[in-house]
N, C-alpha and C positions, 0 to 999 in steps of 0.2 A: 456402340453400333463402327466394325471397321467402315469408310468410305475408299468405297476402290480408286479412284481418286488421288489418294496421297502417300504414305507414307513409305518407307520398303524394309523390302523384309533383312531383321539386327545382326544378330549374331545367333548361333541354331547348337542344335547338338542332335544330332543320332541318336539310333534307337533299338531296343528288340523287348521284342513286347513277346509276354511269357503267358504264352496263353495257349490258346489249341491251333492257331495259322502261323505262332514262328517260325517252323517249317517251306513257311513260303513265301516269310520274308525279303528276303535275298532274292524272290521269284518276281517280287514284287518290287526289284528297283524302286528301297526305303533311301535319301538317299537324305543331304542334311540340303537343305533351300538357302542357296546364294545370294549375293545380293544383286533383287530389279527391280522394278518399280512393279509395285499390281495394281498403275496402271496398263500397262502390256502383259499382265503375267498370264491373263485369259484359264480360258484352263472352268474347275470350282472349288471354289473360298469358303474354309466352313472355323469359324471362330469361336474364342474361347475369350474367360475370362485368365486361367491359369495354367500352367506348364500340363497337369495330370489329365483338364477336364484333353484338351490337346494329343497328351500317350493317349486315351483312353479312345476316341474320337479316329482316330489312326490302323487301334485297332480293333471296335468295329468296319475300316471303310476296308479295311483291309480283308476282311470277313465278307463287308457284300460283295466284294473283288471277288473273293475266291470261288462261292457260292452263282457268282454268272457267269466263271472260266471270264475274267476280264482283267487279271493277275499280267498278264507278255503288253498289254495295252497301254495299263497309267505308272504313272510315277508318282510314287505317295508324299512326301514332304512333310515334315510339322517347320513351330521353328515363331523366332514372337516377332510381330507385326503391329508397332507404334506401343503399346500401352498394353497390348494385347496378345494374344500367341494367335495359333493358327493354321489346317494340315491342308493344303493345297494339294487336287489333285489334277496330274494332266498328264497331257499325251505322250509315249512311253516313242520313242523311236518307231516301233514297228506299226504304232497307228497312223501315226505323221505314215509312216511310204501307203502311207493305204485310201491315205483321206488327201491325196496330195494340192495344193489348194488351198485349204477348210474345204474342199468335196469331199459334203458323211454322204452322195450317194449311191456312193458307190461302198459302205463297212457290211450293210447285210450280204451285197454279189460276194466284198477277200475270202465270208466269215464264215462263208453254209446256210446263214441264220438266215428262218422259217420266223420271221417277224406276224407273219397273216393268221401265226396260227398257232404259238407258243411264246407263252405273256413273257414268261422265260427271254427268250434272243432277242421280244420286245424289247423290255426292260435293256438289255443288256443292248443294244444300237443304244434306245438311250442318256447313258448313258458313256457311252463312248462317246456322242455326239457334242459333250457338255461336256465331254476330258478337252474334246477337241476346237474348242468358241476360242473365238482371240479378248472375245470379251470378261473377265471375270461375273462368271456363278455365284454370287456370297449366300452363303446359310450359318444358321448364330446353331443350328445343333443339327448330327448323322438325321435327327428326322427329320428332320424336314426335308431335308437332300432323296431322304428317300419317301417320303411324300411329296414331292416338283420330282422325280419319279414316277411313280404310283397316276399320279393325276394323271401328265402328259401320255401313259397308257391306256386311263382312258379315256381320253381324247380322241385320243387315235381311234380304240376302240369305236366311241359310237361314232369316228366318225362314215371306218369301214360301211357300216351297219346301216348309215342313215337315208336315209330316201327320201324326196321332195319333189311338189311338181310346185316349178320356177312361173311366181309373182308377182313381180313388184309391191302390189297393192291388195292381196290375199290376204281372208281376215279369217280365215280354216281352224279350227282347233279338233281335237273331242270336243261332244260337246258335254259329257263324263268327267269331261275332270280340271275345265276352261268355263270361262263365265268374261267376254267383254265388251268392256264401257269405252268409247274415239279415247276422255279424259287419265285414265286409269292403262290402256289398251289389256295384253289377258293376262287375266290372274285364277290363281287358283280355288278353284271352288274347296269350304265347307271338308276339312278335315280331306284335308287329301294329297295324294304323296309327291312332294314333287321328283324324282322321280320315279311312282308311278308315270305320271301324269308328262316328262320328257321326254322318256321312252315308244310311249300309243301315240306319242306327237308324232315322230321322227323314226319312229324303225318301225312298217307297212306288216312288216311280217308277221306281226304282234296287233296291229290295232283289224291287219286290211287294209285298211284306207290311203294316201299317197295327199301327205296336206299344205298350200298352195306357200312359197315362202318366199324371199329373196334369197341371195345365201350369205347378206351381211349377216340375215336377220338368227339366219341356218346356224348360223356359225359360233355367236352366241346365242347359240340353246344346245349345243354342241358342248365349248366349254361349262354349261350353266352345270350341262352330266355330272359332268368331270366333279368339279368342285360337288356339287353334293354328296355323288358318291365317301369322297374324300370326306366330307369334315359327318359324316353322315357314323364316320368308324374313332376317328381322332379329337373331332369337336364339335360332342354332340347338343353345345347349346348356338353354339353358331351355325349350324344344322338346319336348326329353330326356328333360329332370327333371316338366315333368308326363304323359307318354308312361308318363315308369318308374311315380309315384305312384299312377295308372290305375292298376297290371295289379297295383298292392299294395293297394291300397286306395280307394277316387272321398270323392272331398268335396265335402258337400250343407251347403245350409240356412246356418244361421253359420257356420262356416270358412270355404265357400264364397266368401260377401258376402267375409267379412277381407281374403281370400287377397285378392282379383282386382278390389277395389272396394269406389271410396267413394262416398260420399250427399253429395249435395248438396244447399242448402234444409233449412230447419229448418219446423216444428210453428211457432214463433214466426215465423219466418223466412219461408210456403210462397213460393214456384215457380207465375209466374201458372195461372192454370186452364187457359189454352189453351196451356201452349208444353211444344211438343215435339219432342225430333231423333228425322229417324229413325236406327236404330239401335237406339241407348235402350229398355230393359227399364221398362216401369210397371206398377203394382198398380194396378188400383180392386177401390175395397174393397165388398162387400156389403152397406149400412147396414140394409139387415132382421133385428132379431135371431132371425126363431121359420126360417130359411128360411138364415142363416147355420152353423146348428146341421147340416144338412146337411151330408155327406164331404164333401168338396170345390165347399165355395158359398161361403165365405167370401167368399170377391171374387177376385178372377179378373188373371189375371196374362200380359204377352204385348208384342210389345212395336209400337214405331210406326215405319211403312215406311216415310212421307211420302208426299205427297197427299194426306195426311189422313184415309188409312187406318191400320186397326191388326189383324193377324194373325189369323187366326182359327184355333189350333191346328183341329177337328177336319172345318172346312170351309176348306179349304185355298185353292180358289178359290171364296169370300166374306166376303173378307178384313170385319174390322169400320168403320164410319165411326162420330165418341165418341159420334152418337146410336144407331146400331144400335145400343150398347155398352152402353149406361148405359139406352139401351130394356131391354135383354137382363135386363139385372143388374136392374132394379126390379121386374120380372117376375115373378121369381126366386119374387118373395112368394106367388105365385100356383099352379106348379108342387107346394111344398111336399106333400107325401101319405105314407102312408102302407105300410112291405109288410105280409103277411104276422104276422108278428116282429114289430111295431110302428117297427120302424122308419123310421127318419125318410130319408124318398126323394127323384130330386127327376122328377118327368115332365117333360119337356122341351118334351112333342110341344102341351103347356099350351103352357107358355110362349114358341114359337114359337105359336104361336095366334094367344093376348095383342102381340106385334109388331108385325106382319104388321095385328091387328085397330089397335093405334091407330095405326100407317105410316097409316092413311090419314085420322086426326085429327087435321086440322097443329094444334090447339085440347089434347089430348090429350098428344101429344105435345108442346110450349111448356113446359104441367102440372109433367107428366115431368122433362124438363127443368132446369123453376129449380124439382126439391128435389133429382134427382138432380150436377146443377152447381152441390158446395156447398164445401168440403173433406171430410172425415170424421174423421168423430173418435175421440179416444184407443180406441189396445186397450182393449177389452170394456167402452163405454158407443156407446150407440142411440137417438142424445139427436136431436139436428138438424141433424150433421152427412150428404155423399152420399157419394157416391165417389168422391170426385178422390184421390192424397196431394198431400202438400204434401211433397213431396223425387221426387231420379230417384237411378241411381245411371253416376257415366261409372269411365271403365279403367282400373284405373293403369295407371304407366312403363309400357315390356315390352325398351329397345335396350339390350346392354349396359349402355352407360358409366351410362345413367341410372334404370334396373328398380331400384322397393320392391317390385315381386313378391317371395314367400321360397317354394315352397313348401316345407311340411312331410315330412316327412322317415316 
């Protein structure tokens, strides 16, 4: 396996693929790899044991790019990396032009995409956003890259269709699919499909009921559904293991993240402020100390949908923009109240009024965004940080030959 933290691209040679995609190779800007550090190469790296497999992969990726009409926006290069071979997908000059400062929120608008209604447009934005990444996404096969695109598409689509009721202590699920015990949380009933259970839990259009969730747990259900949909097709055995595990005990929080996800970016080397990939889970931190003491208002977990929009678990038809999400979190400080027992609560009506008021004043919006569009402070610190996280999460590999997901007993 190639480590993105070491090694350089060595001697390379360009090539021409002798297949149906040959006529578009020149348009793909298929060039030789230059001497550069993998750590700073960014984009997408697919690695192989030999030259032949790398050549075949470059042809497959060219076909993928053509199918999504991505030719003008990608460079495809291949060559030797330490003891292995790799194909590198990176942003062309045209893609860089429409994503200044790694700001991927304008890709859909620039290319006139309809990511909310056309799956191929959503796949295109996912691929281009990944190719623009300042940190390399590494895959052991073209299949895993395509799987990674699909999982993100499934997550974005599921997040857009989900609508729930906010309650950090809520214990509601459809009884025909789930049972609950404190020691195992919600588990599947016998002979229940995990996909059916998840869909009927998060989509009131099917169930007729809006169930209670925290945004954190809701975000796990979205990712779990996307994972189950993909595993059902590419790795049925792992899908069965996943279903069996949720029949015994749910995975949540740190265990969930460790089993299914990798983190990229870091506090020391943060991802760009406006770098987002559709279908990836995002954490916005509440930088105001007192309002963050209200249960459930420490921050907000949600998904980037593409087209500059983030899902709204509580009002599905009103997705957030980066501006409206930052304004909402900022105005939580004005919605803090106390109930009759002295417990801190949030008056959402005040928050909504404040957001609407701010949106009518461009100067006020600019002031708030300047305060919020900063990297968050470390945990427990409330100083000059904003609401933007330094890191993102990426799904682990899923195919039988390359999966690194191990379902605990």
